[in-house]
mmCIF file of the N, C-alpha and C atoms, coordinates in Angstrom:
data_MODEL
# 
_entry.id   MODEL 
# 
loop_
_atom_site.group_PDB 
_atom_site.id 
_atom_site.type_symbol 
_atom_site.label_atom_id 
_atom_site.label_alt_id 
_atom_site.label_comp_id 
_atom_site.label_asym_id 
_atom_site.label_entity_id 
_atom_site.label_seq_id 
_atom_site.pdbx_PDB_ins_code 
_atom_site.Cartn_x 
_atom_site.Cartn_y 
_atom_site.Cartn_z 
_atom_site.occupancy 
_atom_site.B_iso_or_equiv 
_atom_site.pdbx_formal_charge 
_atom_site.auth_seq_id 
_atom_site.auth_comp_id 
_atom_site.auth_asym_id 
_atom_site.auth_atom_id 
_atom_site.pdbx_PDB_model_num 
ATOM 1   N N  . MET A 1 1  ? 40.710 8.620   10.355 1.00 0.00 ? 1  MET A N  1 
ATOM 2   C CA . MET A 1 1  ? 39.804 8.508   11.462 1.00 0.00 ? 1  MET A CA 1 
ATOM 3   C C  . MET A 1 1  ? 39.410 9.921   11.909 1.00 0.00 ? 1  MET A C  1 
ATOM 4   N N  . ILE A 1 2  ? 38.135 10.142  12.031 1.00 0.00 ? 2  ILE A N  1 
ATOM 5   C CA . ILE A 1 2  ? 37.612 11.427  12.490 1.00 0.00 ? 2  ILE A CA 1 
ATOM 6   C C  . ILE A 1 2  ? 37.130 11.242  13.922 1.00 0.00 ? 2  ILE A C  1 
ATOM 7   N N  . THR A 1 3  ? 37.648 12.061  14.827 1.00 0.00 ? 3  THR A N  1 
ATOM 8   C CA . THR A 1 3  ? 37.299 11.922  16.240 1.00 0.00 ? 3  THR A CA 1 
ATOM 9   C C  . THR A 1 3  ? 36.255 12.967  16.640 1.00 0.00 ? 3  THR A C  1 
ATOM 10  N N  . ILE A 1 4  ? 35.759 12.834  17.859 1.00 0.00 ? 4  ILE A N  1 
ATOM 11  C CA . ILE A 1 4  ? 34.752 13.782  18.330 1.00 0.00 ? 4  ILE A CA 1 
ATOM 12  C C  . ILE A 1 4  ? 35.351 15.133  18.703 1.00 0.00 ? 4  ILE A C  1 
ATOM 13  N N  . SER A 1 5  ? 36.662 15.256  18.552 1.00 0.00 ? 5  SER A N  1 
ATOM 14  C CA . SER A 1 5  ? 37.285 16.557  18.796 1.00 0.00 ? 5  SER A CA 1 
ATOM 15  C C  . SER A 1 5  ? 36.788 17.601  17.796 1.00 0.00 ? 5  SER A C  1 
ATOM 16  N N  . VAL A 1 6  ? 36.173 17.165  16.707 1.00 0.00 ? 6  VAL A N  1 
ATOM 17  C CA . VAL A 1 6  ? 35.559 18.087  15.752 1.00 0.00 ? 6  VAL A CA 1 
ATOM 18  C C  . VAL A 1 6  ? 34.519 18.946  16.475 1.00 0.00 ? 6  VAL A C  1 
ATOM 19  N N  . PHE A 1 7  ? 33.761 18.336  17.379 1.00 0.00 ? 7  PHE A N  1 
ATOM 20  C CA . PHE A 1 7  ? 32.745 19.082  18.128 1.00 0.00 ? 7  PHE A CA 1 
ATOM 21  C C  . PHE A 1 7  ? 33.385 20.071  19.099 1.00 0.00 ? 7  PHE A C  1 
ATOM 22  N N  . TYR A 1 8  ? 34.549 19.726  19.619 1.00 0.00 ? 8  TYR A N  1 
ATOM 23  C CA . TYR A 1 8  ? 35.258 20.635  20.519 1.00 0.00 ? 8  TYR A CA 1 
ATOM 24  C C  . TYR A 1 8  ? 35.719 21.879  19.761 1.00 0.00 ? 8  TYR A C  1 
ATOM 25  N N  . TYR A 1 9  ? 36.248 21.694  18.561 1.00 0.00 ? 9  TYR A N  1 
ATOM 26  C CA . TYR A 1 9  ? 36.675 22.835  17.762 1.00 0.00 ? 9  TYR A CA 1 
ATOM 27  C C  . TYR A 1 9  ? 35.480 23.678  17.322 1.00 0.00 ? 9  TYR A C  1 
ATOM 28  N N  . LEU A 1 10 ? 34.361 23.034  17.055 1.00 0.00 ? 10 LEU A N  1 
ATOM 29  C CA . LEU A 1 10 ? 33.136 23.768  16.749 1.00 0.00 ? 10 LEU A CA 1 
ATOM 30  C C  . LEU A 1 10 ? 32.691 24.591  17.961 1.00 0.00 ? 10 LEU A C  1 
ATOM 31  N N  . TYR A 1 11 ? 32.795 24.013  19.140 1.00 0.00 ? 11 TYR A N  1 
ATOM 32  C CA . TYR A 1 11 ? 32.478 24.726  20.381 1.00 0.00 ? 11 TYR A CA 1 
ATOM 33  C C  . TYR A 1 11 ? 33.392 25.936  20.551 1.00 0.00 ? 11 TYR A C  1 
ATOM 34  N N  . LEU A 1 12 ? 34.688 25.770  20.309 1.00 0.00 ? 12 LEU A N  1 
ATOM 35  C CA . LEU A 1 12 ? 35.627 26.891  20.432 1.00 0.00 ? 12 LEU A CA 1 
ATOM 36  C C  . LEU A 1 12 ? 35.322 27.988  19.419 1.00 0.00 ? 12 LEU A C  1 
ATOM 37  N N  . LEU A 1 13 ? 34.917 27.623  18.218 1.00 0.00 ? 13 LEU A N  1 
ATOM 38  C CA . LEU A 1 13 ? 34.551 28.610  17.211 1.00 0.00 ? 13 LEU A CA 1 
ATOM 39  C C  . LEU A 1 13 ? 33.311 29.393  17.653 1.00 0.00 ? 13 LEU A C  1 
ATOM 40  N N  . ILE A 1 14 ? 32.331 28.705  18.182 1.00 0.00 ? 14 ILE A N  1 
ATOM 41  C CA . ILE A 1 14 ? 31.129 29.371  18.683 1.00 0.00 ? 14 ILE A CA 1 
ATOM 42  C C  . ILE A 1 14 ? 31.475 30.288  19.852 1.00 0.00 ? 14 ILE A C  1 
ATOM 43  N N  . MET A 1 15 ? 32.387 29.843  20.720 1.00 0.00 ? 15 MET A N  1 
ATOM 44  C CA . MET A 1 15 ? 32.797 30.677  21.850 1.00 0.00 ? 15 MET A CA 1 
ATOM 45  C C  . MET A 1 15 ? 33.553 31.920  21.365 1.00 0.00 ? 15 MET A C  1 
ATOM 46  N N  . LEU A 1 16 ? 34.299 31.813  20.286 1.00 0.00 ? 16 LEU A N  1 
ATOM 47  C CA . LEU A 1 16 ? 34.979 32.972  19.719 1.00 0.00 ? 16 LEU A CA 1 
ATOM 48  C C  . LEU A 1 16 ? 33.963 34.005  19.231 1.00 0.00 ? 16 LEU A C  1 
ATOM 49  N N  . PHE A 1 17 ? 32.952 33.540  18.497 1.00 0.00 ? 17 PHE A N  1 
ATOM 50  C CA . PHE A 1 17 ? 31.904 34.454  18.037 1.00 0.00 ? 17 PHE A CA 1 
ATOM 51  C C  . PHE A 1 17 ? 31.159 35.072  19.219 1.00 0.00 ? 17 PHE A C  1 
ATOM 52  N N  . PHE A 1 18 ? 30.916 34.286  20.251 1.00 0.00 ? 18 PHE A N  1 
ATOM 53  C CA . PHE A 1 18 ? 30.244 34.791  21.443 1.00 0.00 ? 18 PHE A CA 1 
ATOM 54  C C  . PHE A 1 18 ? 31.093 35.864  22.135 1.00 0.00 ? 18 PHE A C  1 
ATOM 55  N N  . ALA A 1 19 ? 32.400 35.650  22.207 1.00 0.00 ? 19 ALA A N  1 
ATOM 56  C CA . ALA A 1 19 ? 33.284 36.625  22.841 1.00 0.00 ? 19 ALA A CA 1 
ATOM 57  C C  . ALA A 1 19 ? 33.304 37.935  22.051 1.00 0.00 ? 19 ALA A C  1 
ATOM 58  N N  . ILE A 1 20 ? 33.374 37.845  20.732 1.00 0.00 ? 20 ILE A N  1 
ATOM 59  C CA . ILE A 1 20 ? 33.356 39.053  19.904 1.00 0.00 ? 20 ILE A CA 1 
ATOM 60  C C  . ILE A 1 20 ? 32.039 39.800  20.083 1.00 0.00 ? 20 ILE A C  1 
ATOM 61  N N  . TYR A 1 21 ? 30.951 39.071  20.059 1.00 0.00 ? 21 TYR A N  1 
ATOM 62  C CA . TYR A 1 21 ? 29.627 39.666  20.245 1.00 0.00 ? 21 TYR A CA 1 
ATOM 63  C C  . TYR A 1 21 ? 29.507 40.293  21.634 1.00 0.00 ? 21 TYR A C  1 
ATOM 64  N N  . SER A 1 22 ? 30.039 39.639  22.650 1.00 0.00 ? 22 SER A N  1 
ATOM 65  C CA . SER A 1 22 ? 29.977 40.171  24.014 1.00 0.00 ? 22 SER A CA 1 
ATOM 66  C C  . SER A 1 22 ? 30.786 41.450  24.154 1.00 0.00 ? 22 SER A C  1 
ATOM 67  N N  . PHE A 1 23 ? 31.998 41.479  23.601 1.00 0.00 ? 23 PHE A N  1 
ATOM 68  C CA . PHE A 1 23 ? 32.798 42.698  23.659 1.00 0.00 ? 23 PHE A CA 1 
ATOM 69  C C  . PHE A 1 23 ? 32.091 43.851  22.939 1.00 0.00 ? 23 PHE A C  1 
ATOM 70  N N  . PHE A 1 24 ? 31.461 43.549  21.816 1.00 0.00 ? 24 PHE A N  1 
ATOM 71  C CA . PHE A 1 24 ? 30.701 44.550  21.078 1.00 0.00 ? 24 PHE A CA 1 
ATOM 72  C C  . PHE A 1 24 ? 29.559 45.091  21.929 1.00 0.00 ? 24 PHE A C  1 
ATOM 73  N N  . ASN A 1 25 ? 28.819 44.210  22.592 1.00 0.00 ? 25 ASN A N  1 
ATOM 74  C CA . ASN A 1 25 ? 27.700 44.640  23.433 1.00 0.00 ? 25 ASN A CA 1 
ATOM 75  C C  . ASN A 1 25 ? 28.165 45.425  24.649 1.00 0.00 ? 25 ASN A C  1 
ATOM 76  N N  . ILE A 1 26 ? 29.199 44.948  25.308 1.00 0.00 ? 26 ILE A N  1 
ATOM 77  C CA . ILE A 1 26 ? 29.698 45.655  26.498 1.00 0.00 ? 26 ILE A CA 1 
ATOM 78  C C  . ILE A 1 26 ? 30.236 47.032  26.109 1.00 0.00 ? 26 ILE A C  1 
ATOM 79  N N  . TYR A 1 27 ? 30.931 47.107  24.977 1.00 0.00 ? 27 TYR A N  1 
ATOM 80  C CA . TYR A 1 27 ? 31.422 48.401  24.505 1.00 0.00 ? 27 TYR A CA 1 
ATOM 81  C C  . TYR A 1 27 ? 30.261 49.378  24.308 1.00 0.00 ? 27 TYR A C  1 
ATOM 82  N N  . HIS A 1 28 ? 29.197 48.909  23.683 1.00 0.00 ? 28 HIS A N  1 
ATOM 83  C CA . HIS A 1 28 ? 28.064 49.797  23.440 1.00 0.00 ? 28 HIS A CA 1 
ATOM 84  C C  . HIS A 1 28 ? 27.341 50.166  24.734 1.00 0.00 ? 28 HIS A C  1 
ATOM 85  N N  . LEU A 1 29 ? 27.289 49.256  25.687 1.00 0.00 ? 29 LEU A N  1 
ATOM 86  C CA . LEU A 1 29 ? 26.685 49.602  26.974 1.00 0.00 ? 29 LEU A CA 1 
ATOM 87  C C  . LEU A 1 29 ? 27.508 50.681  27.687 1.00 0.00 ? 29 LEU A C  1 
ATOM 88  N N  . ILE A 1 30 ? 28.822 50.579  27.606 1.00 0.00 ? 30 ILE A N  1 
ATOM 89  C CA . ILE A 1 30 ? 29.682 51.562  28.262 1.00 0.00 ? 30 ILE A CA 1 
ATOM 90  C C  . ILE A 1 30 ? 29.670 52.883  27.495 1.00 0.00 ? 30 ILE A C  1 
ATOM 91  N N  . ARG A 1 31 ? 29.782 52.805  26.175 1.00 0.00 ? 31 ARG A N  1 
ATOM 92  C CA . ARG A 1 31 ? 29.924 54.019  25.353 1.00 0.00 ? 31 ARG A CA 1 
ATOM 93  C C  . ARG A 1 31 ? 28.623 54.800  25.247 1.00 0.00 ? 31 ARG A C  1 
ATOM 94  N N  . PHE A 1 32 ? 27.506 54.099  25.010 1.00 0.00 ? 32 PHE A N  1 
ATOM 95  C CA . PHE A 1 32 ? 26.254 54.796  24.733 1.00 0.00 ? 32 PHE A CA 1 
ATOM 96  C C  . PHE A 1 32 ? 25.224 54.669  25.853 1.00 0.00 ? 32 PHE A C  1 
ATOM 97  N N  . GLY A 1 33 ? 25.527 53.889  26.867 1.00 0.00 ? 33 GLY A N  1 
ATOM 98  C CA . GLY A 1 33 ? 24.592 53.747  27.981 1.00 0.00 ? 33 GLY A CA 1 
ATOM 99  C C  . GLY A 1 33 ? 24.710 54.917  28.938 1.00 0.00 ? 33 GLY A C  1 
ATOM 100 N N  . PHE A 1 34 ? 23.681 55.077  29.731 1.00 0.00 ? 34 PHE A N  1 
ATOM 101 C CA . PHE A 1 34 ? 23.711 56.135  30.741 1.00 0.00 ? 34 PHE A CA 1 
ATOM 102 C C  . PHE A 1 34 ? 24.676 55.745  31.848 1.00 0.00 ? 34 PHE A C  1 
ATOM 103 N N  . ALA A 1 35 ? 25.376 56.719  32.375 1.00 0.00 ? 35 ALA A N  1 
ATOM 104 C CA . ALA A 1 35 ? 26.297 56.470  33.479 1.00 0.00 ? 35 ALA A CA 1 
ATOM 105 C C  . ALA A 1 35 ? 25.461 56.353  34.761 1.00 0.00 ? 35 ALA A C  1 
ATOM 106 N N  . SER A 1 36 ? 24.944 55.152  34.975 1.00 0.00 ? 36 SER A N  1 
ATOM 107 C CA . SER A 1 36 ? 24.085 54.951  36.138 1.00 0.00 ? 36 SER A CA 1 
ATOM 108 C C  . SER A 1 36 ? 24.423 53.616  36.800 1.00 0.00 ? 36 SER A C  1 
ATOM 109 N N  . LEU A 1 37 ? 23.873 53.443  37.967 1.00 0.00 ? 37 LEU A N  1 
ATOM 110 C CA . LEU A 1 37 ? 24.083 52.204  38.708 1.00 0.00 ? 37 LEU A CA 1 
ATOM 111 C C  . LEU A 1 37 ? 23.458 51.015  37.983 1.00 0.00 ? 37 LEU A C  1 
ATOM 112 N N  . ILE A 1 38 ? 22.333 51.229  37.330 1.00 0.00 ? 38 ILE A N  1 
ATOM 113 C CA . ILE A 1 38 ? 21.656 50.147  36.607 1.00 0.00 ? 38 ILE A CA 1 
ATOM 114 C C  . ILE A 1 38 ? 22.535 49.631  35.469 1.00 0.00 ? 38 ILE A C  1 
ATOM 115 N N  . ASN A 1 39 ? 23.152 50.518  34.736 1.00 0.00 ? 39 ASN A N  1 
ATOM 116 C CA . ASN A 1 39 ? 24.029 50.116  33.628 1.00 0.00 ? 39 ASN A CA 1 
ATOM 117 C C  . ASN A 1 39 ? 25.216 49.303  34.150 1.00 0.00 ? 39 ASN A C  1 
ATOM 118 N N  . VAL A 1 40 ? 25.814 49.752  35.237 1.00 0.00 ? 40 VAL A N  1 
ATOM 119 C CA . VAL A 1 40 ? 26.942 49.028  35.824 1.00 0.00 ? 40 VAL A CA 1 
ATOM 120 C C  . VAL A 1 40 ? 26.492 47.659  36.329 1.00 0.00 ? 40 VAL A C  1 
ATOM 121 N N  . LEU A 1 41 ? 25.314 47.583  36.937 1.00 0.00 ? 41 LEU A N  1 
ATOM 122 C CA . LEU A 1 41 ? 24.791 46.296  37.415 1.00 0.00 ? 41 LEU A CA 1 
ATOM 123 C C  . LEU A 1 41 ? 24.504 45.336  36.265 1.00 0.00 ? 41 LEU A C  1 
ATOM 124 N N  . ILE A 1 42 ? 23.987 45.855  35.168 1.00 0.00 ? 42 ILE A N  1 
ATOM 125 C CA . ILE A 1 42 ? 23.710 45.008  34.001 1.00 0.00 ? 42 ILE A CA 1 
ATOM 126 C C  . ILE A 1 42 ? 25.012 44.444  33.435 1.00 0.00 ? 42 ILE A C  1 
ATOM 127 N N  . ILE A 1 43 ? 26.017 45.287  33.291 1.00 0.00 ? 43 ILE A N  1 
ATOM 128 C CA . ILE A 1 43 ? 27.310 44.833  32.760 1.00 0.00 ? 43 ILE A CA 1 
ATOM 129 C C  . ILE A 1 43 ? 27.944 43.818  33.696 1.00 0.00 ? 43 ILE A C  1 
ATOM 130 N N  . THR A 1 44 ? 27.939 44.094  34.991 1.00 0.00 ? 44 THR A N  1 
ATOM 131 C CA . THR A 1 44 ? 28.536 43.182  35.976 1.00 0.00 ? 44 THR A CA 1 
ATOM 132 C C  . THR A 1 44 ? 27.805 41.845  36.017 1.00 0.00 ? 44 THR A C  1 
ATOM 133 N N  . THR A 1 45 ? 26.480 41.884  35.984 1.00 0.00 ? 45 THR A N  1 
ATOM 134 C CA . THR A 1 45 ? 25.690 40.648  35.997 1.00 0.00 ? 45 THR A CA 1 
ATOM 135 C C  . THR A 1 45 ? 25.943 39.826  34.743 1.00 0.00 ? 45 THR A C  1 
ATOM 136 N N  . TYR A 1 46 ? 25.989 40.487  33.594 1.00 0.00 ? 46 TYR A N  1 
ATOM 137 C CA . TYR A 1 46 ? 26.256 39.791  32.329 1.00 0.00 ? 46 TYR A CA 1 
ATOM 138 C C  . TYR A 1 46 ? 27.619 39.112  32.346 1.00 0.00 ? 46 TYR A C  1 
ATOM 139 N N  . ILE A 1 47 ? 28.633 39.834  32.796 1.00 0.00 ? 47 ILE A N  1 
ATOM 140 C CA . ILE A 1 47 ? 29.983 39.266  32.847 1.00 0.00 ? 47 ILE A CA 1 
ATOM 141 C C  . ILE A 1 47 ? 30.050 38.121  33.856 1.00 0.00 ? 47 ILE A C  1 
ATOM 142 N N  . ALA A 1 48 ? 29.403 38.261  35.012 1.00 0.00 ? 48 ALA A N  1 
ATOM 143 C CA . ALA A 1 48 ? 29.431 37.216  36.038 1.00 0.00 ? 48 ALA A CA 1 
ATOM 144 C C  . ALA A 1 48 ? 28.731 35.942  35.563 1.00 0.00 ? 48 ALA A C  1 
ATOM 145 N N  . ILE A 1 49 ? 27.548 36.085  34.985 1.00 0.00 ? 49 ILE A N  1 
ATOM 146 C CA . ILE A 1 49 ? 26.810 34.903  34.513 1.00 0.00 ? 49 ILE A CA 1 
ATOM 147 C C  . ILE A 1 49 ? 27.553 34.236  33.361 1.00 0.00 ? 49 ILE A C  1 
ATOM 148 N N  . THR A 1 50 ? 28.095 35.028  32.451 1.00 0.00 ? 50 THR A N  1 
ATOM 149 C CA . THR A 1 50 ? 28.864 34.479  31.331 1.00 0.00 ? 50 THR A CA 1 
ATOM 150 C C  . THR A 1 50 ? 30.089 33.722  31.824 1.00 0.00 ? 50 THR A C  1 
ATOM 151 N N  . THR A 1 51 ? 30.796 34.288  32.781 1.00 0.00 ? 51 THR A N  1 
ATOM 152 C CA . THR A 1 51 ? 31.987 33.632  33.322 1.00 0.00 ? 51 THR A CA 1 
ATOM 153 C C  . THR A 1 51 ? 31.625 32.322  34.002 1.00 0.00 ? 51 THR A C  1 
ATOM 154 N N  . ILE A 1 52 ? 30.564 32.309  34.779 1.00 0.00 ? 52 ILE A N  1 
ATOM 155 C CA . ILE A 1 52 ? 30.128 31.083  35.458 1.00 0.00 ? 52 ILE A CA 1 
ATOM 156 C C  . ILE A 1 52 ? 29.764 30.007  34.446 1.00 0.00 ? 52 ILE A C  1 
ATOM 157 N N  . LEU A 1 53 ? 29.028 30.370  33.412 1.00 0.00 ? 53 LEU A N  1 
ATOM 158 C CA . LEU A 1 53 ? 28.630 29.385  32.401 1.00 0.00 ? 53 LEU A CA 1 
ATOM 159 C C  . LEU A 1 53 ? 29.820 28.850  31.607 1.00 0.00 ? 53 LEU A C  1 
ATOM 160 N N  . ILE A 1 54 ? 30.778 29.700  31.294 1.00 0.00 ? 54 ILE A N  1 
ATOM 161 C CA . ILE A 1 54 ? 31.960 29.246  30.553 1.00 0.00 ? 54 ILE A CA 1 
ATOM 162 C C  . ILE A 1 54 ? 32.808 28.316  31.409 1.00 0.00 ? 54 ILE A C  1 
ATOM 163 N N  . ILE A 1 55 ? 33.013 28.661  32.680 1.00 0.00 ? 55 ILE A N  1 
ATOM 164 C CA . ILE A 1 55 ? 33.780 27.795  33.575 1.00 0.00 ? 55 ILE A CA 1 
ATOM 165 C C  . ILE A 1 55 ? 33.086 26.457  33.755 1.00 0.00 ? 55 ILE A C  1 
ATOM 166 N N  . TYR A 1 56 ? 31.755 26.477  33.901 1.00 0.00 ? 56 TYR A N  1 
ATOM 167 C CA . TYR A 1 56 ? 31.007 25.227  34.065 1.00 0.00 ? 56 TYR A CA 1 
ATOM 168 C C  . TYR A 1 56 ? 31.097 24.364  32.800 1.00 0.00 ? 56 TYR A C  1 
ATOM 169 N N  . SER A 1 57 ? 30.947 24.981  31.631 1.00 0.00 ? 57 SER A N  1 
ATOM 170 C CA . SER A 1 57 ? 31.010 24.187  30.404 1.00 0.00 ? 57 SER A CA 1 
ATOM 171 C C  . SER A 1 57 ? 32.408 23.633  30.166 1.00 0.00 ? 57 SER A C  1 
ATOM 172 N N  . LEU A 1 58 ? 33.444 24.411  30.484 1.00 0.00 ? 58 LEU A N  1 
ATOM 173 C CA . LEU A 1 58 ? 34.803 23.902  30.325 1.00 0.00 ? 58 LEU A CA 1 
ATOM 174 C C  . LEU A 1 58 ? 35.112 22.778  31.309 1.00 0.00 ? 58 LEU A C  1 
ATOM 175 N N  . SER A 1 59 ? 34.540 22.835  32.514 1.00 0.00 ? 59 SER A N  1 
ATOM 176 C CA . SER A 1 59 ? 34.748 21.742  33.459 1.00 0.00 ? 59 SER A CA 1 
ATOM 177 C C  . SER A 1 59 ? 34.058 20.462  32.977 1.00 0.00 ? 59 SER A C  1 
ATOM 178 N N  . LEU A 1 60 ? 32.903 20.606  32.334 1.00 0.00 ? 60 LEU A N  1 
ATOM 179 C CA . LEU A 1 60 ? 32.237 19.427  31.765 1.00 0.00 ? 60 LEU A CA 1 
ATOM 180 C C  . LEU A 1 60 ? 33.013 18.888  30.560 1.00 0.00 ? 60 LEU A C  1 
ATOM 181 N N  . LEU A 1 61 ? 33.529 19.784  29.735 1.00 0.00 ? 61 LEU A N  1 
ATOM 182 C CA . LEU A 1 61 ? 34.264 19.354  28.543 1.00 0.00 ? 61 LEU A CA 1 
ATOM 183 C C  . LEU A 1 61 ? 35.599 18.703  28.883 1.00 0.00 ? 61 LEU A C  1 
ATOM 184 N N  . SER A 1 62 ? 36.169 19.038  30.019 1.00 0.00 ? 62 SER A N  1 
ATOM 185 C CA . SER A 1 62 ? 37.452 18.442  30.396 1.00 0.00 ? 62 SER A CA 1 
ATOM 186 C C  . SER A 1 62 ? 37.311 16.974  30.792 1.00 0.00 ? 62 SER A C  1 
ATOM 187 N N  . GLN A 1 63 ? 36.108 16.513  31.031 1.00 0.00 ? 63 GLN A N  1 
ATOM 188 C CA . GLN A 1 63 ? 35.877 15.126  31.437 1.00 0.00 ? 63 GLN A CA 1 
ATOM 189 C C  . GLN A 1 63 ? 35.671 14.183  30.250 1.00 0.00 ? 63 GLN A C  1 
ATOM 190 N N  . ILE A 1 64 ? 35.652 14.704  29.053 1.00 0.00 ? 64 ILE A N  1 
ATOM 191 C CA . ILE A 1 64 ? 35.349 13.905  27.864 1.00 0.00 ? 64 ILE A CA 1 
ATOM 192 C C  . ILE A 1 64 ? 36.649 13.435  27.211 1.00 0.00 ? 64 ILE A C  1 
ATOM 193 N N  . ASP A 1 65 ? 36.642 12.180  26.758 1.00 0.00 ? 65 ASP A N  1 
ATOM 194 C CA . ASP A 1 65 ? 37.766 11.642  25.988 1.00 0.00 ? 65 ASP A CA 1 
ATOM 195 C C  . ASP A 1 65 ? 37.570 12.050  24.528 1.00 0.00 ? 65 ASP A C  1 
ATOM 196 N N  . TRP A 1 66 ? 38.358 13.005  24.070 1.00 0.00 ? 66 TRP A N  1 
ATOM 197 C CA . TRP A 1 66 ? 38.173 13.580  22.739 1.00 0.00 ? 66 TRP A CA 1 
ATOM 198 C C  . TRP A 1 66 ? 38.806 12.734  21.641 1.00 0.00 ? 66 TRP A C  1 
ATOM 199 N N  . THR A 1 67 ? 39.359 11.577  21.978 1.00 0.00 ? 67 THR A N  1 
ATOM 200 C CA . THR A 1 67 ? 39.982 10.728  20.960 1.00 0.00 ? 67 THR A CA 1 
ATOM 201 C C  . THR A 1 67 ? 39.049 9.625   20.462 1.00 0.00 ? 67 THR A C  1 
ATOM 202 N N  . ILE A 1 68 ? 37.829 9.593   20.931 1.00 0.00 ? 68 ILE A N  1 
ATOM 203 C CA . ILE A 1 68 ? 36.870 8.574   20.490 1.00 0.00 ? 68 ILE A CA 1 
ATOM 204 C C  . ILE A 1 68 ? 36.513 8.847   19.030 1.00 0.00 ? 68 ILE A C  1 
ATOM 205 N N  . PRO A 1 69 ? 36.629 7.840   18.168 1.00 0.00 ? 69 PRO A N  1 
ATOM 206 C CA . PRO A 1 69 ? 36.351 8.080   16.746 1.00 0.00 ? 69 PRO A CA 1 
ATOM 207 C C  . PRO A 1 69 ? 34.857 8.169   16.453 1.00 0.00 ? 69 PRO A C  1 
ATOM 208 N N  . ILE A 1 70 ? 34.517 9.068   15.547 1.00 0.00 ? 70 ILE A N  1 
ATOM 209 C CA . ILE A 1 70 ? 33.151 9.134   15.009 1.00 0.00 ? 70 ILE A CA 1 
ATOM 210 C C  . ILE A 1 70 ? 33.079 8.227   13.792 1.00 0.00 ? 70 ILE A C  1 
ATOM 211 N N  . ILE A 1 71 ? 34.028 8.435   12.895 1.00 0.00 ? 71 ILE A N  1 
ATOM 212 C CA . ILE A 1 71 ? 34.110 7.651   11.659 1.00 0.00 ? 71 ILE A CA 1 
ATOM 213 C C  . ILE A 1 71 ? 35.493 7.026   11.603 1.00 0.00 ? 71 ILE A C  1 
ATOM 214 N N  . ASN A 1 72 ? 35.520 5.729   11.477 1.00 0.00 ? 72 ASN A N  1 
ATOM 215 C CA . ASN A 1 72 ? 36.785 5.015   11.375 1.00 0.00 ? 72 ASN A CA 1 
ATOM 216 C C  . ASN A 1 72 ? 37.014 4.665   9.910  1.00 0.00 ? 72 ASN A C  1 
ATOM 217 N N  . LEU A 1 73 ? 38.026 5.268   9.305  1.00 0.00 ? 73 LEU A N  1 
ATOM 218 C CA . LEU A 1 73 ? 38.313 5.056   7.893  1.00 0.00 ? 73 LEU A CA 1 
ATOM 219 C C  . LEU A 1 73 ? 39.392 4.007   7.665  1.00 0.00 ? 73 LEU A C  1 
ATOM 220 N N  . ASP A 1 74 ? 39.661 3.185   8.667  1.00 0.00 ? 74 ASP A N  1 
ATOM 221 C CA . ASP A 1 74 ? 40.674 2.145   8.559  1.00 0.00 ? 74 ASP A CA 1 
ATOM 222 C C  . ASP A 1 74 ? 40.079 0.961   7.792  1.00 0.00 ? 74 ASP A C  1 
ATOM 223 N N  . MET A 1 75 ? 40.573 0.713   6.569  1.00 0.00 ? 75 MET A N  1 
ATOM 224 C CA . MET A 1 75 ? 40.020 -0.346  5.726  1.00 0.00 ? 75 MET A CA 1 
ATOM 225 C C  . MET A 1 75 ? 40.358 -1.738  6.241  1.00 0.00 ? 75 MET A C  1 
ATOM 226 N N  . ASN A 1 76 ? 41.446 -1.890  6.994  1.00 0.00 ? 76 ASN A N  1 
ATOM 227 C CA . ASN A 1 76 ? 41.793 -3.208  7.534  1.00 0.00 ? 76 ASN A CA 1 
ATOM 228 C C  . ASN A 1 76 ? 40.747 -3.677  8.538  1.00 0.00 ? 76 ASN A C  1 
ATOM 229 N N  . SER A 1 77 ? 40.300 -2.775  9.376  1.00 0.00 ? 77 SER A N  1 
ATOM 230 C CA . SER A 1 77 ? 39.277 -3.177  10.338 1.00 0.00 ? 77 SER A CA 1 
ATOM 231 C C  . SER A 1 77 ? 37.955 -3.445  9.642  1.00 0.00 ? 77 SER A C  1 
ATOM 232 N N  . PHE A 1 78 ? 37.700 -2.759  8.524  1.00 0.00 ? 78 PHE A N  1 
ATOM 233 C CA . PHE A 1 78 ? 36.483 -3.006  7.751  1.00 0.00 ? 78 PHE A CA 1 
ATOM 234 C C  . PHE A 1 78 ? 36.543 -4.396  7.113  1.00 0.00 ? 78 PHE A C  1 
ATOM 235 N N  . ASN A 1 79 ? 37.682 -4.774  6.551  1.00 0.00 ? 79 ASN A N  1 
ATOM 236 C CA . ASN A 1 79 ? 37.826 -6.080  5.909  1.00 0.00 ? 79 ASN A CA 1 
ATOM 237 C C  . ASN A 1 79 ? 37.747 -7.214  6.941  1.00 0.00 ? 79 ASN A C  1 
ATOM 238 N N  . THR A 1 80 ? 38.316 -7.033  8.096  1.00 0.00 ? 80 THR A N  1 
ATOM 239 C CA . THR A 1 80 ? 38.276 -8.090  9.107  1.00 0.00 ? 80 THR A CA 1 
ATOM 240 C C  . THR A 1 80 ? 36.884 -8.240  9.686  1.00 0.00 ? 80 THR A C  1 
ATOM 241 N N  . SER A 1 81 ? 36.124 -7.175  9.736  1.00 0.00 ? 81 SER A N  1 
ATOM 242 C CA . SER A 1 81 ? 34.766 -7.296  10.261 1.00 0.00 ? 81 SER A CA 1 
ATOM 243 C C  . SER A 1 81 ? 33.870 -8.026  9.267  1.00 0.00 ? 81 SER A C  1 
ATOM 244 N N  . LEU A 1 82 ? 34.217 -7.989  7.972  1.00 0.00 ? 82 LEU A N  1 
ATOM 245 C CA . LEU A 1 82 ? 33.450 -8.712  6.971  1.00 0.00 ? 82 LEU A CA 1 
ATOM 246 C C  . LEU A 1 82 ? 33.984 -10.116 6.723  1.00 0.00 ? 82 LEU A C  1 
ATOM 247 N N  . ASN A 1 83 ? 35.065 -10.484 7.440  1.00 0.00 ? 83 ASN A N  1 
ATOM 248 C CA . ASN A 1 83 ? 35.713 -11.781 7.292  1.00 0.00 ? 83 ASN A CA 1 
ATOM 249 C C  . ASN A 1 83 ? 36.198 -12.028 5.867  1.00 0.00 ? 83 ASN A C  1 
ATOM 250 N N  . ILE A 1 84 ? 36.819 -11.051 5.295  1.00 0.00 ? 84 ILE A N  1 
ATOM 251 C CA . ILE A 1 84 ? 37.348 -11.183 3.916  1.00 0.00 ? 84 ILE A CA 1 
ATOM 252 C C  . ILE A 1 84 ? 38.805 -11.562 3.989  1.00 0.00 ? 84 ILE A C  1 
# 
């Protein structure tokens, strides 16, 4: 039986790539950006919006029952549904 938790693991994989990409971008903003108020505001705004979106998406994902099957490979239930 394959459950919808496959989509949750796909989401976590995408979030991992997003985190790596974000650390790379923030590093470059700090390392090669001008030491100015605008640079600090951009970094702070990016981190704040990202944090809000991640918390919101995790709160939505916590409400889902991840044990619901997508594909049921149980042959007994297949045979009984065909009345064999």
